[in-house]
DOVEX-523844 format. One record per atom (N, C-alpha, C, O): residue in one letter; x, y, z. Coordinates in steps of 0.02 Angstrom, whole numbers. Layout:
aa_c1_c2_c3
a_X_Y_Z
...
This chain:
aa_c1_c2_c3
m_745_13333_-6433
m_804_13335_-6480
m_772_13329_-6543
m_713_13314_-6546
g_809_13340_-6597
g_756_13367_-6665
g_838_13283_-6715
g_893_13257_-6702
k_805_13281_-6746
k_832_13228_-6828
k_887_13259_-6851
k_886_13312_-6882
k_955_13214_-6832
k_1019_13260_-6882
k_1003_13267_-6954
k_981_13218_-6984
s_1014_13336_-6990
s_1027_13316_-7042
s_1085_13259_-7087
s_1137_13239_-7061
k_1068_13245_-7138
k_1108_13190_-7173
k_1207_13216_-7168
k_1258_13183_-7165
a_1193_13299_-7169
a_1274_13300_-7161
a_1309_13312_-7093
a_1365_13336_-7084
e_1268_13293_-7050
e_1287_13301_-6978
e_1293_13240_-6964
e_1343_13228_-6930
k_1243_13171_-6987
k_1263_13100_-6964
k_1352_13093_-6979
k_1392_13114_-7021
k_1353_13059_-6932
k_1441_12999_-6939
k_1451_12961_-6967
k_1425_12912_-6941
g_1474_12949_-7009
g_1496_12886_-7018
g_1534_12837_-6978
g_1539_12841_-6916
k_1562_12790_-7017
k_1572_12718_-6956
k_1654_12760_-6936
k_1687_12744_-6887
n_1667_12794_-6966
n_1754_12823_-6962
n_1724_12868_-6913
n_1771_12906_-6905
g_1681_12889_-6876
g_1677_12969_-6864
g_1680_13021_-6881
g_1678_13067_-6841
k_1688_13033_-6964
k_1671_13103_-6979
k_1611_13096_-7012
k_1586_13040_-7017
r_1586_13139_-7034
r_1530_13195_-7056
r_1544_13162_-7124
r_1597_13133_-7132
k_1499_13165_-7172
k_1479_13147_-7218
k_1496_13210_-7284
k_1504_13194_-7343
d_1498_13276_-7260
d_1507_13353_-7292
d_1576_13324_-7274
d_1602_13296_-7322
e_1618_13321_-7210
e_1706_13316_-7189
e_1715_13250_-7240
e_1772_13256_-7263
l_1694_13209_-7259
l_1705_13161_-7295
l_1717_13204_-7376
l_1774_13213_-7399
n_1671_13220_-7402
n_1669_13249_-7453
n_1726_13301_-7453
n_1773_13294_-7492
a_1725_13340_-7422
a_1781_13397_-7410
a_1851_13367_-7432
a_1889_13391_-7474
e_1862_13310_-7396
e_1937_13275_-7389
e_1926_13248_-7475
e_1972_13255_-7516
v_1876_13224_-7490
v_1900_13188_-7558
v_1906_13257_-7625
v_1930_13244_-7680
h_1878_13337_-7605
h_1896_13376_-7658
h_1953_13386_-7630
h_1994_13397_-7675
d_1977_13387_-7581
d_2046_13429_-7554
d_2098_13387_-7603
d_2153_13411_-7617
q_2080_13329_-7626
q_2143_13288_-7653
q_2118_13303_-7745
q_2065_13301_-7775
d_2199_13321_-7767
d_2200_13317_-7816
d_2188_13269_-7854
d_2217_13217_-7837
l_2152_13263_-7905
l_2120_13216_-7948
l_2184_13171_-7970
l_2197_13112_-7957
a_2224_13232_-8015
a_2291_13210_-8078
a_2350_13178_-8029
a_2391_13148_-8063
s_2366_13178_-7958
s_2395_13159_-7924
s_2376_13102_-7910
s_2415_13063_-7938
v_2322_13066_-7872
v_2302_13015_-7852
v_2303_12957_-7920
v_2302_12896_-7919
l_2307_12996_-7964
l_2299_12940_-8020
l_2358_12919_-8043
l_2375_12860_-8050
v_2404_12991_-8060
v_2478_12974_-8064
v_2489_12928_-8011
v_2489_12868_-8026
q_2499_12948_-7943
q_2511_12878_-7898
q_2502_12828_-7876
q_2539_12787_-7849
a_2430_12827_-7891
a_2396_12732_-7928
a_2447_12703_-7977
a_2481_12652_-7975
a_2442_12756_-8024
a_2474_12717_-8080
a_2560_12707_-8088
a_2587_12670_-8130
r_2598_12753_-8036
r_2664_12729_-8010
r_2657_12663_-7956
r_2699_12620_-7941
s_2596_12673_-7936
s_2631_12622_-7877
s_2615_12545_-7932
s_2647_12492_-7932
m_2548_12566_-7980
m_2542_12496_-7994
m_2608_12466_-8036
m_2636_12413_-8022
r_2627_12517_-8095
r_2685_12486_-8123
r_2753_12466_-8078
r_2791_12426_-8104
t_2770_12491_-8009
t_2826_12456_-7970
t_2814_12407_-7961
t_2857_12364_-7969
v_2727_12385_-7932
v_2730_12311_-7917
v_2726_12258_-7968
v_2739_12199_-7958
l_2706_12289_-8031
l_2711_12252_-8110
l_2803_12241_-8133
l_2831_12201_-8169
s_2819_12278_-8105
s_2911_12269_-8137
s_2924_12231_-8088
s_2944_12174_-8099
r_2917_12253_-8024
r_2964_12195_-7981
r_2948_12123_-7993
r_2992_12080_-7988
n_2872_12106_-8012
n_2846_12031_-8052
n_2900_12036_-8112
n_2937_11987_-8119
l_2909_12091_-8155
l_2934_12054_-8213
l_2986_12047_-8209
l_3013_12011_-8252
i_3036_12083_-8147
i_3120_12072_-8168
i_3139_12022_-8155
i_3192_12014_-8185
e_3115_11949_-8104
e_3087_11877_-8108
e_3113_11863_-8183
e_3164_11829_-8187
s_3087_11885_-8234
s_3069_11860_-8318
s_3139_11894_-8328
s_3180_11848_-8332
g_3163_11942_-8332
g_3219_11954_-8333
g_3206_12025_-8403
g_3241_12045_-8449
l_3137_12042_-8376
l_3091_12096_-8421
l_3095_12167_-8380
l_3061_12165_-8329
y_3127_12224_-8389
y_3120_12289_-8373
y_3051_12314_-8386
y_3019_12279_-8426
a_3016_12369_-8361
a_2968_12413_-8354
a_2977_12443_-8444
a_3023_12465_-8477
g_2912_12428_-8456
g_2903_12454_-8535
g_2896_12411_-8587
g_2868_12418_-8641
q_2928_12363_-8561
q_2954_12286_-8613
q_2907_12240_-8595
q_2921_12181_-8607
d_2853_12252_-8569
d_2804_12213_-8573
d_2729_12211_-8616
d_2690_12165_-8628
g_2730_12282_-8633
g_2694_12319_-8675
g_2732_12299_-8727
g_2697_12272_-8769
v_2792_12301_-8741
v_2787_12275_-8833
v_2781_12215_-8836
v_2758_12182_-8882
m_2807_12194_-8774
m_2801_12098_-8800
m_2698_12081_-8798
m_2665_12034_-8819
l_2686_12124_-8773
l_2613_12067_-8784
l_2594_12125_-8827
l_2587_12138_-8768
a_2584_12157_-8854
a_2573_12188_-8930
a_2592_12146_-8989
a_2560_12125_-9038
l_2667_12140_-8966
l_2672_12085_-9036
l_2635_12016_-9010
l_2601_11985_-9051
g_2640_11992_-8943
g_2610_11939_-8927
g_2527_11933_-8981
g_2514_11882_-9012
e_2481_11992_-8981
e_2433_12002_-9016
e_2446_11999_-9088
e_2410_11964_-9124
t_2493_12031_-9111
t_2515_12059_-9190
t_2581_12069_-9198
t_2616_12119_-9193
d_2596_11979_-9220
d_2686_11991_-9224
d_2700_12023_-9269
d_2648_12037_-9299
g_2759_12053_-9301
g_2790_12092_-9366
g_2759_12156_-9391
g_2742_12167_-9449
l_2749_12220_-9314
l_2750_12261_-9328
l_2813_12310_-9324
l_2862_12303_-9287
t_2801_12364_-9371
t_2880_12420_-9379
t_2877_12433_-9308
t_2839_12414_-9264
a_2929_12471_-9310
a_2961_12527_-9216
a_2900_12557_-9227
a_2852_12543_-9191
g_2896_12598_-9273
g_2822_12680_-9251
g_2760_12634_-9263
g_2710_12670_-9266
a_2747_12580_-9271
a_2680_12559_-9255
a_2663_12529_-9189
a_2607_12524_-9165
l_2737_12506_-9155
l_2725_12494_-9103
l_2726_12556_-9050
l_2676_12559_-9014
a_2768_12598_-9042
a_2770_12671_-9039
a_2715_12683_-9027
a_2694_12687_-8969
a_2667_12692_-9093
a_2602_12731_-9082
a_2565_12709_-9060
a_2521_12751_-9047
r_2545_12633_-9036
r_2538_12586_-9014
r_2525_12594_-8923
r_2476_12592_-8887
l_2590_12603_-8913
l_2601_12604_-8841
l_2593_12691_-8824
l_2569_12706_-8769
g_2607_12727_-8855
g_2599_12803_-8841
g_2663_12811_-8813
g_2670_12818_-8752
v_2732_12810_-8867
v_2787_12840_-8822
v_2821_12849_-8888
v_2808_12803_-8927
k_2855_12888_-8908
k_2900_12915_-8950
k_2932_12851_-8985
k_2931_12793_-8965
a_2963_12879_-9046
a_2993_12819_-9100
a_3068_12807_-9063
a_3084_12752_-9041
p_3117_12873_-9059
p_3181_12852_-9033
p_3172_12788_-8994
p_3203_12737_-9007
t_3106_12798_-8924
t_3111_12779_-8868
t_3101_12707_-8884
t_3133_12659_-8862
m_3057_12706_-8922
m_3043_12625_-8938
m_3100_12589_-8964
m_3121_12537_-8939
t_3132_12627_-9032
t_3199_12595_-9066
t_3243_12598_-9038
t_3289_12577_-9072
r_3267_12624_-8958
r_3286_12599_-8909
r_3267_12517_-8872
r_3295_12463_-8861
t_3227_12537_-8867
t_3176_12484_-8820
t_3203_12406_-8879
t_3241_12361_-8860
i_3189_12408_-8912
i_3158_12337_-8969
i_3254_12323_-8969
i_3274_12266_-8983
g_3297_12371_-8956
g_3388_12359_-8976
g_3383_12335_-8917
g_3378_12274_-8925
r_3380_12350_-8849
r_3391_12303_-8790
r_3365_12236_-8765
r_3391_12193_-8729
m_3283_12241_-8807
m_3239_12177_-8828
m_3280_12131_-8846
m_3294_12082_-8812
e_3307_12148_-8916
e_3335_12131_-8979
e_3407_12079_-8920
e_3417_12019_-8912
a_3438_12136_-8894
a_3514_12106_-8860
a_3490_12041_-8815
a_3517_11985_-8817
q_3439_12060_-8776
q_3400_12004_-8740
q_3381_11938_-8763
q_3366_11894_-8723
g_3381_11932_-8802
g_3362_11889_-8843
g_3272_11863_-8872
g_3250_11814_-8902
f_3244_11922_-8845
f_3152_11914_-8836
f_3133_11947_-8909
f_3076_11935_-8930
l_3159_11971_-8934
l_3139_12008_-9006
l_3212_11996_-9068
l_3271_11986_-9057
e_3175_12004_-9131
e_3195_12031_-9171
e_3170_12083_-9232
e_3113_12100_-9248
r_3248_12107_-9265
r_3215_12141_-9337
r_3229_12088_-9401
r_3280_12054_-9403
r_3189_12086_-9441
r_3184_12081_-9513
r_3144_12094_-9544
r_3086_12083_-9527
p_3170_12135_-9626
p_3172_12142_-9669
p_3100_12145_-9681
p_3085_12086_-9677
d_3050_12174_-9692
d_2982_12170_-9724
d_2964_12122_-9794
d_2978_12146_-9848
e_2939_12068_-9792
e_2926_12014_-9855
e_2904_12069_-9898
e_2939_12068_-9949
d_2860_12117_-9900
d_2819_12144_-9964
d_2890_12209_-9992
d_2923_12212_-10045
d_2891_12242_-9945
d_2929_12290_-9941
d_2987_12306_-9890
d_2983_12336_-9837
a_3060_12270_-9931
a_3116_12277_-9897
a_3159_12338_-9873
a_3218_12332_-9858
r_3119_12406_-9871
r_3118_12463_-9856
r_3108_12479_-9789
r_3129_12528_-9758
l_3053_12406_-9760
l_3017_12410_-9679
l_3060_12365_-9657
l_3099_12334_-9693
t_3054_12360_-9593
t_3100_12310_-9562
t_3032_12321_-9484
t_3004_12368_-9456
k_3034_12221_-9478
k_2960_12235_-9435
k_2983_12188_-9387
k_3019_12145_-9411
v_2972_12183_-9324
v_2995_12170_-9261
v_2942_12114_-9256
v_2882_12111_-9269
y_2993_12066_-9227
y_2933_11987_-9202
y_2967_11940_-9149
y_3020_11910_-9146
l_2918_11946_-9114
l_2953_11894_-9032
l_2976_11837_-9071
l_2951_11822_-9125
t_3049_11789_-9027
t_3094_11744_-9044
t_3041_11698_-8990
t_2995_11716_-8954
a_3074_11624_-9004
a_3039_11581_-8955
a_3063_11612_-8874
a_3013_11612_-8837
p_3107_11632_-8848
p_3105_11653_-8780
p_3062_11710_-8773
p_3035_11716_-8718
g_3048_11757_-8820
g_3005_11815_-8800
g_2932_11796_-8798
g_2887_11830_-8773
r_2926_11718_-8837
r_2840_11709_-8855
r_2859_11647_-8772
r_2815_11609_-8752
d_2890_11648_-8757
d_2881_11589_-8688
d_2871_11662_-8622
d_2847_11649_-8567
r_2889_11719_-8637
r_2861_11732_-8580
r_2803_11789_-8572
r_2782_11820_-8523
l_2794_11790_-8611
l_2701_11801_-8628
l_2641_11766_-8572
l_2586_11791_-8560
q_2664_11711_-8548
q_2633_11686_-8514
q_2632_11728_-8439
q_2583_11751_-8410
r_2714_11732_-8418
r_2737_11771_-8343
r_2712_11851_-8369
r_2707_11888_-8320
i_2702_11873_-8408
i_2682_11937_-8426
i_2595_11932_-8392
i_2560_11970_-8361
a_2589_11870_-8416
a_2500_11897_-8400
a_2480_11885_-8327
a_2432_11912_-8300
e_2519_11843_-8299
e_2531_11811_-8215
e_2547_11873_-8175
e_2513_11893_-8128
a_2608_11904_-8203
a_2612_11960_-8153
a_2575_12022_-8179
a_2568_12066_-8136
g_2552_12034_-8236
g_2497_12085_-8237
g_2426_12065_-8202
g_2386_12107_-8181
q_2416_11990_-8198
q_2359_11982_-8138
q_2364_11974_-8091
q_2315_11981_-8055
y_2412_11959_-8070
y_2426_11975_-7977
y_2418_12040_-7968
y_2374_12058_-7928
s_2464_12098_-8005
s_2452_12162_-7997
s_2382_12194_-7988
s_2379_12254_-7974
e_2331_12161_-7993
e_2264_12187_-8022
e_2246_12152_-7957
e_2224_12184_-7910
r_2256_12081_-7953
r_2225_12070_-7894
r_2243_12110_-7823
r_2201_12124_-7781
l_2326_12128_-7815
l_2352_12166_-7768
l_2298_12261_-7767
l_2276_12290_-7717
a_2296_12276_-7815
a_2267_12335_-7823
a_2187_12362_-7807
a_2170_12419_-7790
t_2138_12291_-7822
t_2080_12300_-7809
t_2064_12247_-7742
t_2007_12228_-7731
r_2113_12229_-7705
r_2103_12198_-7655
r_2029_12248_-7628
r_2011_12304_-7644
g_1997_12197_-7577
g_1947_12230_-7522
g_1880_12280_-7592
g_1834_12320_-7581
l_1901_12258_-7643
l_1814_12292_-7692
l_1802_12263_-7708
l_1841_12216_-7717
t_1747_12260_-7725
t_1678_12195_-7750
t_1700_12195_-7832
t_1728_12244_-7859
d_1684_12137_-7866
d_1639_12118_-7903
d_1623_12200_-7954
d_1641_12210_-8012
k_1587_12245_-7914
k_1535_12275_-7945
k_1592_12375_-7951
k_1596_12426_-7985
q_1621_12338_-7888
q_1665_12420_-7889
q_1709_12404_-7949
q_1703_12442_-7997
v_1753_12351_-7952
v_1779_12368_-8006
v_1779_12386_-8065
v_1818_12417_-8101
r_1704_12350_-8075
r_1677_12347_-8140
r_1685_12441_-8141
r_1730_12471_-8170
t_1636_12468_-8108
t_1634_12545_-8099
t_1687_12573_-8120
t_1684_12608_-8170
l_1758_12562_-8077
l_1832_12579_-8081
l_1832_12598_-8154
l_1835_12653_-8180
l_1828_12546_-8177
l_1867_12524_-8274
l_1790_12576_-8294
l_1812_12623_-8327
k_1765_12578_-8291
k_1712_12614_-8324
k_1728_12683_-8329
k_1732_12711_-8383
l_1742_12721_-8260
l_1741_12790_-8229
l_1842_12803_-8289
l_1860_12842_-8333
l_1879_12737_-8247
l_1941_12770_-8276
l_1919_12764_-8353
l_1927_12823_-8371
r_1896_12730_-8410
r_1897_12741_-8464
r_1879_12792_-8489
r_1911_12827_-8529
i_1801_12807_-8460
i_1798_12878_-8460
i_1825_12944_-8451
i_1805_12990_-8485
v_1882_12955_-8393
v_1944_12986_-8388
v_1968_12988_-8460
v_1960_13034_-8500
d_2009_12908_-8473
d_2041_12913_-8533
d_2008_12945_-8597
d_2034_12990_-8630
s_1972_12927_-8605
s_1942_12955_-8654
s_1933_13039_-8671
s_1950_13064_-8725
n_1902_13075_-8612
n_1892_13121_-8609
n_1967_13155_-8636
n_1975_13197_-8681
l_2023_13122_-8592
l_2081_13155_-8614
l_2115_13138_-8683
l_2145_13175_-8722
q_2107_13099_-8683
q_2115_13075_-8753
q_2074_13127_-8820
q_2099_13138_-8875
a_2016_13149_-8798
a_1990_13195_-8846
a_1995_13265_-8837
a_1969_13302_-8879
a_2039_13298_-8764
a_2056_13344_-8773
a_2120_13347_-8816
a_2139_13392_-8854
r_2145_13294_-8803
r_2240_13293_-8839
r_2245_13311_-8898
r_2291_13342_-8925
a_2159_13277_-8934
a_2166_13287_-9018
a_2129_13354_-9038
a_2118_13368_-9097
e_2113_13389_-8993
e_2076_13468_-8993
e_2143_13512_-9042
e_2137_13572_-9055
């Protein structure tokens, strides 16, 4: 009996390498990325609901945690949503007591959004929920694999951002 080629060798799961590669190529990258993002968002949302936050509100809070006093337009641009969506989100979060709108000190035509004390108090919970979601998502991966995954996802995002700008 001769030596088996690489394609003929079977892996731990009993499948040949060429079979595994075909399975990977049969999956649609877009659908896998979208599903992973949905699953991540679902886990994160479930962990945020305990602190009174809804999906998407964590991004607003984190953006204001970095730079308090942004306009609704600046928040929308930073988070990649449309201005009307951001305005509704800000209104809901203001009613919840997490944010407040105030006129800009230098230009009264502008209204800026600020975290309130209860909003600022939620930042730690948001960070913890994000860390927990990341631990779940990367369970079983080595640190090196996680770094590689992040690098690859950044490249994919950069490629898509560049294509959007064309």
